[in-house]
C-alpha positions as CSV (number, residue, x, y, z in Angstrom):
1,X,-22.3,0.6,15.4
2,X,-19.9,2.5,17.6
3,X,-22.6,4.5,19.4
4,X,-21.3,7.8,18.1
5,X,-23.6,9.9,16.1
6,X,-23.1,13.0,14.0
7,X,-19.6,12.4,12.7
8,X,-18.7,11.6,9.1
9,X,-15.1,10.8,8.1
10,X,-14.2,11.6,4.5
11,X,-11.9,8.8,3.5
12,X,-9.2,10.2,1.3
13,X,-6.7,8.1,-0.7
14,X,-4.1,8.4,2.0
15,X,-2.6,6.0,4.6
16,X,-5.1,5.2,7.4
17,X,-3.5,4.3,10.7
18,X,-5.6,1.9,12.8
19,X,-5.2,0.2,16.1
20,X,-5.5,-3.5,15.2
21,X,-6.4,-4.3,18.8
22,X,-9.6,-2.1,18.7
23,X,-10.8,-3.7,15.5
24,X,-9.9,-7.2,16.7
25,X,-11.8,-6.7,20.0
26,X,-14.8,-5.2,18.2
27,X,-15.1,-8.0,15.7
28,X,-14.5,-10.7,18.4
29,X,-17.5,-9.3,20.2
30,X,-19.6,-8.8,17.0
31,X,-18.9,-11.9,14.9
32,X,-22.1,-11.5,13.0
33,X,-21.0,-8.0,11.8
34,X,-17.6,-9.5,10.8
35,X,-19.3,-12.3,8.8
36,X,-21.5,-9.7,7.1
37,X,-18.5,-7.6,6.3
38,X,-16.4,-10.3,4.7
39,X,-19.0,-12.4,2.9
40,X,-18.9,-10.4,-0.3
41,X,-16.4,-11.3,-3.0
42,X,-16.4,-7.7,-4.3
43,X,-17.3,-4.4,-2.7
44,X,-20.9,-4.2,-1.6
45,X,-23.1,-1.2,-0.5
46,X,-23.8,-3.0,2.8
47,X,-20.1,-2.9,3.8
48,X,-18.6,-0.2,5.9
49,X,-15.1,1.3,6.1
50,X,-13.1,-0.5,8.9
51,X,-11.1,2.7,9.2
52,X,-14.2,4.8,9.9
53,X,-15.2,2.2,12.6
54,X,-11.6,2.4,14.0
55,X,-11.8,6.2,14.2
56,X,-15.1,6.1,16.0
57,X,-13.7,3.5,18.4
58,X,-10.7,5.8,19.1
59,X,-13.1,8.7,19.8
60,X,-15.3,6.6,22.1
61,X,-12.6,4.8,24.0
62,X,-9.7,7.3,24.2
63,X,-11.4,10.7,23.6
64,X,-9.5,11.2,20.3
65,X,-10.5,14.4,18.6
66,X,-10.5,14.4,14.7
67,X,-8.2,16.9,13.0
68,X,-8.4,18.3,9.5
69,X,-6.8,16.0,7.0
70,X,-3.4,16.7,5.5
71,X,-3.1,18.2,2.1
72,X,-3.6,15.7,-0.7
73,X,-2.9,16.4,-4.3
74,X,-5.5,14.6,-6.5
75,X,-5.3,14.1,-10.2
76,X,-7.6,12.4,-12.7
77,X,-6.5,11.8,-16.3
78,X,-9.6,13.3,-17.8
79,X,-8.6,16.6,-16.2
80,X,-5.6,18.4,-17.4
81,X,-3.6,19.4,-14.3
82,X,-3.0,23.0,-13.9
83,X,0.4,24.5,-12.9
84,X,-1.2,25.0,-9.5
85,X,-1.7,21.2,-9.2
86,X,2.0,20.7,-10.0
87,X,3.0,23.4,-7.5
88,X,0.8,21.8,-4.8
89,X,2.4,18.4,-5.5
90,X,5.9,19.9,-5.1
91,X,5.1,21.5,-1.8
92,X,6.4,20.0,1.4
93,X,2.9,20.2,2.9
94,X,1.5,17.8,0.3
95,X,2.6,14.6,2.0
96,X,0.2,12.4,0.0
97,X,-1.1,12.3,-3.5
98,X,-3.5,10.2,-5.6
99,X,-3.0,9.9,-9.3
100,X,-5.8,8.0,-11.0
101,X,-4.9,6.0,-14.1
102,X,-1.5,7.4,-15.0
103,X,-1.5,4.9,-17.9
104,X,-4.4,6.9,-19.4
105,X,-2.5,10.2,-19.5
106,X,-0.7,11.5,-22.6
107,X,2.9,10.2,-22.5
108,X,4.4,13.8,-22.1
109,X,2.1,14.5,-19.2
110,X,2.8,11.1,-17.5
111,X,6.6,11.8,-17.9
112,X,6.2,15.2,-16.3
113,X,4.3,13.8,-13.4
114,X,6.8,11.0,-12.9
115,X,9.7,13.6,-12.9
116,X,7.9,15.7,-10.3
117,X,7.4,12.6,-8.1
118,X,11.0,11.4,-8.6
119,X,12.3,14.8,-7.6
120,X,10.0,15.1,-4.6
121,X,10.7,11.6,-3.2
122,X,14.3,11.2,-4.4
123,X,15.6,10.6,-0.9
124,X,13.2,7.6,-0.5
125,X,13.8,6.0,-3.9
126,X,16.5,3.4,-4.9
127,X,19.6,5.1,-6.3
128,X,19.0,3.7,-9.8
129,X,16.0,6.1,-10.0
130,X,18.2,9.2,-9.2
131,X,18.9,11.4,-12.2
132,X,22.7,11.2,-11.8
133,X,22.6,7.4,-12.1
134,X,23.8,6.1,-15.5
135,X,21.1,3.4,-15.6
136,X,18.4,6.1,-15.0
137,X,19.9,8.3,-17.8
138,X,19.9,5.4,-20.3
139,X,16.3,4.5,-19.4
140,X,15.3,8.2,-19.6
141,X,17.0,8.5,-23.0
142,X,15.3,5.4,-24.3
143,X,11.9,6.7,-23.1
144,X,12.4,10.1,-24.7
145,X,13.4,8.5,-28.0
146,X,10.2,6.3,-27.9
147,X,8.0,9.3,-27.2
148,X,9.3,11.6,-29.9
149,X,10.2,8.9,-32.4
């Protein structure tokens, strides 16, 4: 589609920046591809990732060179996370994470994951989620009682 061969972009569960103008221009010139892309109510095997198209357009038009993706901490509830996973999640280098179905985790494990995330992202969270907040402490106490009781 973009004319570039031999590149595959592994799409991680992370933010994907895209230049809207490139995609807009491409789809304006290829309305049949746009119609094919949006005709499905649900995902379809014939669809493609617009981010992959965007990345190929960036390479073709602006000479952008792909770089290795950033560290991503993945977790699936059917796997018991190792201490290494928790250590990786705590690291500054792990800017992104993907936690699949936290609701399917045992409650003690879900609580531990939530605490690690709250600690890591405390400066970005509302103050009511900070451990020193009375509202947080009351909610934490209620949750703990519910888990052990």
